N, CA, C, O and the ligand as a Tripos MOL2 file, in Angstrom:
@<TRIPOS>MOLECULE
protein
  233   231    59     0     0
PROTEIN
NO_CHARGES

@<TRIPOS>ATOM
      1 N          87.5970  122.7440   87.6130 N.3       1 MET1
      2 CA         88.9400  122.5300   88.1720 C.3       1 MET1
      3 C          89.2520  121.0350   88.2930 C.2       1 MET1
      4 O          88.4370  120.2450   88.7710 O.2       1 MET1
      5 N          90.4220  120.6860   87.8580 N.am      2 ALA2
      6 CA         90.8410  119.2990   87.9910 C.3       2 ALA2
      7 C          91.2630  119.0200   89.4300 C.2       2 ALA2
      8 O          91.6430  119.9250   90.1730 O.2       2 ALA2
      9 N          91.1900  117.7980   89.7860 N.am      3 ASN3
     10 CA         91.6200  117.4000   91.1230 C.3       3 ASN3
     11 C          93.1430  117.3800   91.1930 C.2       3 ASN3
     12 O          93.7880  116.5510   90.5510 O.2       3 ASN3
     13 N          93.7140  118.2920   91.9730 N.am      4 LYS4
     14 CA         95.1660  118.4010   92.0540 C.3       4 LYS4
     15 C          95.8270  117.1390   92.6150 C.2       4 LYS4
     16 O          96.9450  116.7900   92.2360 O.2       4 LYS4
     17 N          95.1400  116.4820   93.4960 N.am      5 GLY5
     18 CA         95.7110  115.3030   94.1570 C.3       5 GLY5
     19 C          96.1100  114.2180   93.1780 C.2       5 GLY5
     20 O          97.0550  113.4710   93.4360 O.2       5 GLY5
     21 N          95.4200  114.1180   92.0780 N.am      6 GLU6
     22 CA         95.7060  113.0510   91.1280 C.3       6 GLU6
     23 C          96.9990  113.2590   90.3520 C.2       6 GLU6
     24 O          97.5370  112.3200   89.7670 O.2       6 GLU6
     25 N          97.4940  114.4900   90.3490 N.am      7 GLN7
     26 CA         98.6980  114.7930   89.5830 C.3       7 GLN7
     27 C          99.9640  114.6940   90.4180 C.2       7 GLN7
     28 O         101.0670  114.8580   89.8970 O.2       7 GLN7
     29 N          99.8140  114.4310   91.6970 N.am      8 ARG8
     30 CA        100.9860  114.3720   92.5580 C.3       8 ARG8
     31 C         101.2290  112.9420   93.0130 C.2       8 ARG8
     32 O         100.3140  112.2490   93.4570 O.2       8 ARG8
     33 N         102.4770  112.5170   92.8930 N.am      9 VAL9
     34 CA        102.8340  111.1900   93.3680 C.3       9 VAL9
     35 C         103.7760  111.3430   94.5510 C.2       9 VAL9
     36 O         104.6360  112.2230   94.5780 O.2       9 VAL9
     37 N         103.5920  110.4660   95.5230 N.am     10 LYS10
     38 CA        104.4280  110.5160   96.7220 C.3      10 LYS10
     39 C         105.6820  109.6850   96.4580 C.2      10 LYS10
     40 O         105.6020  108.5330   96.0300 O.2      10 LYS10
     41 N         106.8300  110.2840   96.7200 N.am     11 ILE11
     42 CA        108.0850  109.6040   96.4340 C.3      11 ILE11
     43 C         109.0380  109.7220   97.6170 C.2      11 ILE11
     44 O         108.8560  110.5720   98.4880 O.2      11 ILE11
     45 N         110.0370  108.8790   97.6400 N.am     12 ALA12
     46 CA        111.0970  108.9680   98.6360 C.3      12 ALA12
     47 C         112.3660  109.4130   97.9280 C.2      12 ALA12
     48 O         112.6130  109.0420   96.7810 O.2      12 ALA12
     49 N         113.1690  110.2150   98.6260 N.am     13 LEU13
     50 CA        114.4630  110.6180   98.0900 C.3      13 LEU13
     51 C         115.5560  109.8930   98.8760 C.2      13 LEU13
     52 O         115.5860  109.9390  100.1060 O.2      13 LEU13
     53 N         116.4400  109.2340   98.1590 N.am     14 ILE14
     54 CA        117.5350  108.5430   98.8300 C.3      14 ILE14
     55 C         118.8600  109.2080   98.4860 C.2      14 ILE14
     56 O         119.0490  109.7610   97.4030 O.2      14 ILE14
     57 N         119.7660  109.1320   99.4500 N.am     15 CYS15
     58 CA        121.1160  109.6340   99.2540 C.3      15 CYS15
     59 C         121.8320  108.7400   98.2460 C.2      15 CYS15
     60 O         121.8080  107.5160   98.3740 O.2      15 CYS15
     61 N         122.4660  109.3420   97.2530 N.am     16 THR16
     62 CA        123.1410  108.5360   96.2330 C.3      16 THR16
     63 C         124.4690  107.9800   96.7430 C.2      16 THR16
     64 O         125.0690  107.1150   96.1060 O.2      16 THR16
     65 N         124.9240  108.4770   97.8900 N.am     17 VAL17
     66 CA        126.1870  108.0050   98.4470 C.3      17 VAL17
     67 C         125.9660  106.8380   99.4130 C.2      17 VAL17
     68 O         126.5470  105.7670   99.2370 O.2      17 VAL17
     69 N         125.1280  107.0430  100.4300 N.am     18 CYS18
     70 CA        124.9360  106.0020  101.4530 C.3      18 CYS18
     71 C         123.6360  105.2330  101.2850 C.2      18 CYS18
     72 O         123.3880  104.2740  102.0160 O.2      18 CYS18
     73 N         122.8150  105.6290  100.3480 N.am     19 LYS19
     74 CA        121.5550  104.9410  100.0210 C.3      19 LYS19
     75 C         120.4990  105.0130  101.1120 C.2      19 LYS19
     76 O         119.5170  104.2720  101.0750 O.2      19 LYS19
     77 N         120.6870  105.8790  102.0620 N.am     20 ASN20
     78 CA        119.6670  106.0350  103.0840 C.3      20 ASN20
     79 C         118.5020  106.8500  102.5450 C.2      20 ASN20
     80 O         118.6770  107.7720  101.7480 O.2      20 ASN20
     81 N         117.3290  106.4910  102.9950 N.am     21 ARG21
     82 CA        116.1360  107.2150  102.5770 C.3      21 ARG21
     83 C         115.9320  108.3920  103.5320 C.2      21 ARG21
     84 O         115.5140  108.2130  104.6760 O.2      21 ARG21
     85 N         116.2240  109.5580  103.0580 N.am     22 ASN22
     86 CA        116.2470  110.7290  103.9400 C.3      22 ASN22
     87 C         115.0220  111.6170  103.8420 C.2      22 ASN22
     88 O         114.6880  112.3130  104.8000 O.2      22 ASN22
     89 N         114.3630  111.6070  102.7300 N.am     23 TYR23
     90 CA        113.2570  112.5480  102.5390 C.3      23 TYR23
     91 C         112.0640  111.8640  101.8830 C.2      23 TYR23
     92 O         112.2000  110.9940  101.0230 O.2      23 TYR23
     93 N         110.9090  112.2920  102.3240 N.am     24 ILE24
     94 CA        109.6630  111.8890  101.6740 C.3      24 ILE24
     95 C         109.0530  113.1500  101.0950 C.2      24 ILE24
     96 O         108.9080  114.1480  101.8010 O.2      24 ILE24
     97 N         108.7010  113.1200   99.8430 N.am     25 THR25
     98 CA        108.1420  114.3120   99.2170 C.3      25 THR25
     99 C         107.1210  113.9040   98.1650 C.2      25 THR25
    100 O         106.8290  112.7210   97.9880 O.2      25 THR25
    101 N         106.5940  114.8860   97.4820 N.am     26 THR26
    102 CA        105.6800  114.5870   96.3940 C.3      26 THR26
    103 C         106.1970  115.2620   95.1320 C.2      26 THR26
    104 O         106.8770  116.2870   95.1860 O.2      26 THR26
    105 N         105.8660  114.6790   94.0230 N.am     27 ARG27
    106 CA        106.2680  115.2400   92.7330 C.3      27 ARG27
    107 C         105.0190  115.4260   91.8810 C.2      27 ARG27
    108 O         104.1590  114.5470   91.8180 O.2      27 ARG27
    109 N         104.9320  116.5660   91.2350 N.am     28 ASN28
    110 CA        103.8410  116.8000   90.2980 C.3      28 ASN28
    111 C         104.2340  116.1720   88.9650 C.2      28 ASN28
    112 O         105.1200  116.6710   88.2720 O.2      28 ASN28
    113 N         103.5790  115.0940   88.6190 N.am     29 LYS29
    114 CA        103.9970  114.3600   87.4140 C.3      29 LYS29
    115 C         103.6570  115.0850   86.1180 C.2      29 LYS29
    116 O         104.1410  114.7160   85.0470 O.2      29 LYS29
    117 N         102.8320  116.1070   86.2160 N.am     30 VAL30
    118 CA        102.5210  116.9130   85.0270 C.3      30 VAL30
    119 C         103.6390  117.9240   84.7740 C.2      30 VAL30
    120 O         104.1190  118.0660   83.6490 O.2      30 VAL30
    121 N         104.0470  118.6280   85.8410 N.am     31 ASN31
    122 CA        105.1080  119.6330   85.6960 C.3      31 ASN31
    123 C         106.4980  119.0070   85.6430 C.2      31 ASN31
    124 O         107.4110  119.5530   85.0230 O.2      31 ASN31
    125 N         106.6500  117.8640   86.2960 N.am     32 THR32
    126 CA        107.9620  117.2290   86.3920 C.3      32 THR32
    127 C         107.8590  115.7680   85.9920 C.2      32 THR32
    128 O         107.8000  114.8950   86.8580 O.2      32 THR32
    129 N         107.8360  115.4860   84.6980 N.am     33 PRO33
    130 CA        107.6780  114.1010   84.2450 C.3      33 PRO33
    131 C         108.8950  113.2200   84.5200 C.2      33 PRO33
    132 O         108.7580  112.0040   84.6540 O.2      33 PRO33
    133 N         110.0730  113.8150   84.6040 N.am     34 GLU34
    134 CA        111.2760  113.0160   84.8350 C.3      34 GLU34
    135 C         111.5200  112.8280   86.3330 C.2      34 GLU34
    136 O         110.9330  113.5250   87.1610 O.2      34 GLU34
    137 N         112.3810  111.8900   86.6630 N.am     35 LYS35
    138 CA        112.6770  111.6070   88.0650 C.3      35 LYS35
    139 C         113.4490  112.7520   88.7050 C.2      35 LYS35
    140 O         114.2800  113.4070   88.0760 O.2      35 LYS35
    141 N         113.1450  112.9620   89.9660 N.am     36 LEU36
    142 CA        113.7890  114.0540   90.6900 C.3      36 LEU36
    143 C         115.2210  113.7140   91.0810 C.2      36 LEU36
    144 O         115.5550  112.5670   91.3780 O.2      36 LEU36
    145 N         116.0510  114.7460   91.0730 N.am     37 LYS37
    146 CA        117.4070  114.6290   91.5700 C.3      37 LYS37
    147 C         117.7470  115.9520   92.2340 C.2      37 LYS37
    148 O         117.7920  116.9900   91.5740 O.2      37 LYS37
    149 N         117.9810  115.9170   93.5170 N.am     38 LEU38
    150 CA        118.1640  117.1560   94.2590 C.3      38 LEU38
    151 C         119.3710  117.0510   95.1690 C.2      38 LEU38
    152 O         119.6870  115.9840   95.6960 O.2      38 LEU38
    153 N         120.0370  118.1820   95.3400 N.am     39 LYS39
    154 CA        121.1350  118.2120   96.2890 C.3      39 LYS39
    155 C         120.5710  118.5950   97.6470 C.2      39 LYS39
    156 O         120.0540  119.6970   97.8330 O.2      39 LYS39
    157 N         120.6770  117.6720   98.5860 N.am     40 LYS40
    158 CA        120.1130  117.8790   99.9210 C.3      40 LYS40
    159 C         121.0930  117.3950  100.9710 C.2      40 LYS40
    160 O         122.0270  116.6420  100.6980 O.2      40 LYS40
    161 N         120.8350  117.8650  102.1890 N.am     41 TYR41
    162 CA        121.7120  117.4850  103.2930 C.3      41 TYR41
    163 C         121.4180  116.0620  103.7440 C.2      41 TYR41
    164 O         120.2640  115.6900  103.9560 O.2      41 TYR41
    165 N         122.4670  115.2800  103.8850 N.am     42 CYS42
    166 CA        122.3330  113.9180  104.3970 C.3      42 CYS42
    167 C         122.9270  113.8460  105.7910 C.2      42 CYS42
    168 O         124.0850  114.2030  106.0060 O.2      42 CYS42
    169 N         122.1190  113.3790  106.7370 N.am     43 ASN43
    170 CA        122.5710  113.2630  108.1240 C.3      43 ASN43
    171 C         123.6600  112.2150  108.2920 C.2      43 ASN43
    172 O         124.4890  112.3200  109.1970 O.2      43 ASN43
    173 N         123.6650  111.2180  107.4390 N.am     44 TYR44
    174 CA        124.6290  110.1170  107.5540 C.3      44 TYR44
    175 C         125.9710  110.5090  106.9540 C.2      44 TYR44
    176 O         127.0260  110.2130  107.5170 O.2      44 TYR44
    177 N         125.9220  111.1770  105.8060 N.am     45 CYS45
    178 CA        127.1560  111.6600  105.1730 C.3      45 CYS45
    179 C         127.6280  112.9690  105.8140 C.2      45 CYS45
    180 O         128.7910  113.3540  105.6860 O.2      45 CYS45
    181 N         126.7090  113.6410  106.5000 N.am     46 ARG46
    182 CA        126.9790  114.9220  107.1560 C.3      46 ARG46
    183 C         127.4220  116.0000  106.1690 C.2      46 ARG46
    184 O         128.2850  116.8240  106.4690 O.2      46 ARG46
    185 N         126.8190  115.9730  105.0030 N.am     47 LYS47
    186 CA        127.0490  117.0310  104.0290 C.3      47 LYS47
    187 C         125.9310  116.9950  102.9860 C.2      47 LYS47
    188 O         125.1270  116.0640  102.9520 O.2      47 LYS47
    189 N         125.8970  118.0040  102.1560 N.am     48 ALA48
    190 CA        124.8910  118.0500  101.0980 C.3      48 ALA48
    191 C         125.3570  117.1760   99.9440 C.2      48 ALA48
    192 O         126.4340  117.3860   99.3850 O.2      48 ALA48
    193 N         124.5480  116.2120   99.5990 N.am     49 VAL49
    194 CA        124.8780  115.3040   98.5050 C.3      49 VAL49
    195 C         123.6500  115.1340   97.6080 C.2      49 VAL49
    196 O         122.5410  115.5210   97.9790 O.2      49 VAL49
    197 N         123.8550  114.5670   96.4570 N.am     50 GLU50
    198 CA        122.7440  114.3310   95.5400 C.3      50 GLU50
    199 C         121.8060  113.2760   96.1080 C.2      50 GLU50
    200 O         122.2280  112.2260   96.5930 O.2      50 GLU50
    201 N         120.5310  113.5910   96.0320 N.am     51 HIS51
    202 CA        119.5020  112.6310   96.4110 C.3      51 HIS51
    203 C         118.6710  112.3520   95.1720 C.2      51 HIS51
    204 O         118.3830  113.2590   94.3920 O.2      51 HIS51
    205 N         118.2940  111.1260   94.9960 N.am     52 LYS52
    206 CA        117.4660  110.8120   93.8350 C.3      52 LYS52
    207 C         116.1790  110.1350   94.2360 C.2      52 LYS52
    208 O         116.0630  109.5410   95.3080 O.2      52 LYS52
    209 N         115.2400  110.2400   93.3650 N.am     53 GLU53
    210 CA        113.9280  109.6430   93.6060 C.3      53 GLU53
    211 C         114.0260  108.1230   93.5690 C.2      53 GLU53
    212 O         114.6940  107.5370   92.7160 O.2      53 GLU53
    213 N         113.3470  107.5180   94.5100 N.am     54 THR54
    214 CA        113.2930  106.0610   94.5020 C.3      54 THR54
    215 C         111.8470  105.6330   94.3190 C.2      54 THR54
    216 O         111.0570  106.3910   93.7570 O.2      54 THR54
    217 N         111.4870  104.4780   94.7610 N.am     55 GLU55
    218 CA        110.1630  103.9340   94.4470 C.3      55 GLU55
    219 C         109.0290  104.8220   94.9460 C.2      55 GLU55
    220 O         109.1690  105.5450   95.9320 O.2      55 GLU55
    221 N         107.9390  104.7520   94.2640 N.am     56 LYS56
    222 CA        106.7580  105.4890   94.6780 C.3      56 LYS56
    223 C         106.1710  104.8450   95.9260 C.2      56 LYS56
    224 O         106.1900  103.6240   96.0810 O.2      56 LYS56
    225 N         105.6580  105.6730   96.7980 N.am     57 LEU57
    226 CA        105.0550  105.1980   98.0290 C.3      57 LEU57
    227 C         103.5610  105.1020   97.8770 C.2      57 LEU57
    228 O         102.9500  105.8190   97.0850 O.2      57 LEU57
    229 N         102.9760  104.1980   98.6520 N.am     58 LYS58
    230 CA        101.5300  104.0440   98.5880 C.3      58 LYS58
    231 C         100.8660  104.8300   99.7030 C.2      58 LYS58
    232 O          99.6400  104.8260   99.8170 O.2      58 LYS58
    233 ZN        124.2440  109.9310  102.6440 Zn       59 ZN59
@<TRIPOS>BOND
     1     1     2 1
     2     2     3 1
     3     3     4 2
     4     3     5 am
     5     5     6 1
     6     6     7 1
     7     7     8 2
     8     7     9 am
     9     9    10 1
    10    10    11 1
    11    11    12 2
    12    11    13 am
    13    13    14 1
    14    14    15 1
    15    15    16 2
    16    15    17 am
    17    17    18 1
    18    18    19 1
    19    19    20 2
    20    19    21 am
    21    21    22 1
    22    22    23 1
    23    23    24 2
    24    23    25 am
    25    25    26 1
    26    26    27 1
    27    27    28 2
    28    27    29 am
    29    29    30 1
    30    30    31 1
    31    31    32 2
    32    31    33 am
    33    33    34 1
    34    34    35 1
    35    35    36 2
    36    35    37 am
    37    37    38 1
    38    38    39 1
    39    39    40 2
    40    39    41 am
    41    41    42 1
    42    42    43 1
    43    43    44 2
    44    43    45 am
    45    45    46 1
    46    46    47 1
    47    47    48 2
    48    47    49 am
    49    49    50 1
    50    50    51 1
    51    51    52 2
    52    51    53 am
    53    53    54 1
    54    54    55 1
    55    55    56 2
    56    55    57 am
    57    57    58 1
    58    58    59 1
    59    59    60 2
    60    59    61 am
    61    61    62 1
    62    62    63 1
    63    63    64 2
    64    63    65 am
    65    65    66 1
    66    66    67 1
    67    67    68 2
    68    67    69 am
    69    69    70 1
    70    70    71 1
    71    71    72 2
    72    71    73 am
    73    73    74 1
    74    74    75 1
    75    75    76 2
    76    75    77 am
    77    77    78 1
    78    78    79 1
    79    79    80 2
    80    79    81 am
    81    81    82 1
    82    82    83 1
    83    83    84 2
    84    83    85 am
    85    85    86 1
    86    86    87 1
    87    87    88 2
    88    87    89 am
    89    89    90 1
    90    90    91 1
    91    91    92 2
    92    91    93 am
    93    93    94 1
    94    94    95 1
    95    95    96 2
    96    95    97 am
    97    97    98 1
    98    98    99 1
    99    99   100 2
   100    99   101 am
   101   101   102 1
   102   102   103 1
   103   103   104 2
   104   103   105 am
   105   105   106 1
   106   106   107 1
   107   107   108 2
   108   107   109 am
   109   109   110 1
   110   110   111 1
   111   111   112 2
   112   111   113 am
   113   113   114 1
   114   114   115 1
   115   115   116 2
   116   115   117 am
   117   117   118 1
   118   118   119 1
   119   119   120 2
   120   119   121 am
   121   121   122 1
   122   122   123 1
   123   123   124 2
   124   123   125 am
   125   125   126 1
   126   126   127 1
   127   127   128 2
   128   127   129 am
   129   129   130 1
   130   130   131 1
   131   131   132 2
   132   131   133 am
   133   133   134 1
   134   134   135 1
   135   135   136 2
   136   135   137 am
   137   137   138 1
   138   138   139 1
   139   139   140 2
   140   139   141 am
   141   141   142 1
   142   142   143 1
   143   143   144 2
   144   143   145 am
   145   145   146 1
   146   146   147 1
   147   147   148 2
   148   147   149 am
   149   149   150 1
   150   150   151 1
   151   151   152 2
   152   151   153 am
   153   153   154 1
   154   154   155 1
   155   155   156 2
   156   155   157 am
   157   157   158 1
   158   158   159 1
   159   159   160 2
   160   159   161 am
   161   161   162 1
   162   162   163 1
   163   163   164 2
   164   163   165 am
   165   165   166 1
   166   166   167 1
   167   167   168 2
   168   167   169 am
   169   169   170 1
   170   170   171 1
   171   171   172 2
   172   171   173 am
   173   173   174 1
   174   174   175 1
   175   175   176 2
   176   175   177 am
   177   177   178 1
   178   178   179 1
   179   179   180 2
   180   179   181 am
   181   181   182 1
   182   182   183 1
   183   183   184 2
   184   183   185 am
   185   185   186 1
   186   186   187 1
   187   187   188 2
   188   187   189 am
   189   189   190 1
   190   190   191 1
   191   191   192 2
   192   191   193 am
   193   193   194 1
   194   194   195 1
   195   195   196 2
   196   195   197 am
   197   197   198 1
   198   198   199 1
   199   199   200 2
   200   199   201 am
   201   201   202 1
   202   202   203 1
   203   203   204 2
   204   203   205 am
   205   205   206 1
   206   206   207 1
   207   207   208 2
   208   207   209 am
   209   209   210 1
   210   210   211 1
   211   211   212 2
   212   211   213 am
   213   213   214 1
   214   214   215 1
   215   215   216 2
   216   215   217 am
   217   217   218 1
   218   218   219 1
   219   219   220 2
   220   219   221 am
   221   221   222 1
   222   222   223 1
   223   223   224 2
   224   223   225 am
   225   225   226 1
   226   226   227 1
   227   227   228 2
   228   227   229 am
   229   229   230 1
   230   230   231 1
   231   231   232 2
@<TRIPOS>SUBSTRUCTURE
     1 MET1         2 RESIDUE 1 A MET
     2 ALA2         6 RESIDUE 1 A ALA
     3 ASN3        10 RESIDUE 1 A ASN
     4 LYS4        14 RESIDUE 1 A LYS
     5 GLY5        18 RESIDUE 1 A GLY
     6 GLU6        22 RESIDUE 1 A GLU
     7 GLN7        26 RESIDUE 1 A GLN
     8 ARG8        30 RESIDUE 1 A ARG
     9 VAL9        34 RESIDUE 1 A VAL
    10 LYS10       38 RESIDUE 1 A LYS
    11 ILE11       42 RESIDUE 1 A ILE
    12 ALA12       46 RESIDUE 1 A ALA
    13 LEU13       50 RESIDUE 1 A LEU
    14 ILE14       54 RESIDUE 1 A ILE
    15 CYS15       58 RESIDUE 1 A CYS
    16 THR16       62 RESIDUE 1 A THR
    17 VAL17       66 RESIDUE 1 A VAL
    18 CYS18       70 RESIDUE 1 A CYS
    19 LYS19       74 RESIDUE 1 A LYS
    20 ASN20       78 RESIDUE 1 A ASN
    21 ARG21       82 RESIDUE 1 A ARG
    22 ASN22       86 RESIDUE 1 A ASN
    23 TYR23       90 RESIDUE 1 A TYR
    24 ILE24       94 RESIDUE 1 A ILE
    25 THR25       98 RESIDUE 1 A THR
    26 THR26      102 RESIDUE 1 A THR
    27 ARG27      106 RESIDUE 1 A ARG
    28 ASN28      110 RESIDUE 1 A ASN
    29 LYS29      114 RESIDUE 1 A LYS
    30 VAL30      118 RESIDUE 1 A VAL
    31 ASN31      122 RESIDUE 1 A ASN
    32 THR32      126 RESIDUE 1 A THR
    33 PRO33      130 RESIDUE 1 A PRO
    34 GLU34      134 RESIDUE 1 A GLU
    35 LYS35      138 RESIDUE 1 A LYS
    36 LEU36      142 RESIDUE 1 A LEU
    37 LYS37      146 RESIDUE 1 A LYS
    38 LEU38      150 RESIDUE 1 A LEU
    39 LYS39      154 RESIDUE 1 A LYS
    40 LYS40      158 RESIDUE 1 A LYS
    41 TYR41      162 RESIDUE 1 A TYR
    42 CYS42      166 RESIDUE 1 A CYS
    43 ASN43      170 RESIDUE 1 A ASN
    44 TYR44      174 RESIDUE 1 A TYR
    45 CYS45      178 RESIDUE 1 A CYS
    46 ARG46      182 RESIDUE 1 A ARG
    47 LYS47      186 RESIDUE 1 A LYS
    48 ALA48      190 RESIDUE 1 A ALA
    49 VAL49      194 RESIDUE 1 A VAL
    50 GLU50      198 RESIDUE 1 A GLU
    51 HIS51      202 RESIDUE 1 A HIS
    52 LYS52      206 RESIDUE 1 A LYS
    53 GLU53      210 RESIDUE 1 A GLU
    54 THR54      214 RESIDUE 1 A THR
    55 GLU55      218 RESIDUE 1 A GLU
    56 LYS56      222 RESIDUE 1 A LYS
    57 LEU57      226 RESIDUE 1 A LEU
    58 LYS58      230 RESIDUE 1 A LYS
    59 ZN59       233 GROUP 0 **** ****
């Protein structure tokens, strides 16, 4: 069995409208090679807006 931890990168999701960093998540770089883009609720915009992946976290 391969080590699953090595295939996951920790990322932050930011609101594309207000640029606030709202979510911290992980992405499996094997299953999802492209950058994440998700519609999520933003507390600052007070509605569901597109969030995109930003820099990788250490
Ligand atoms: Zn927002």
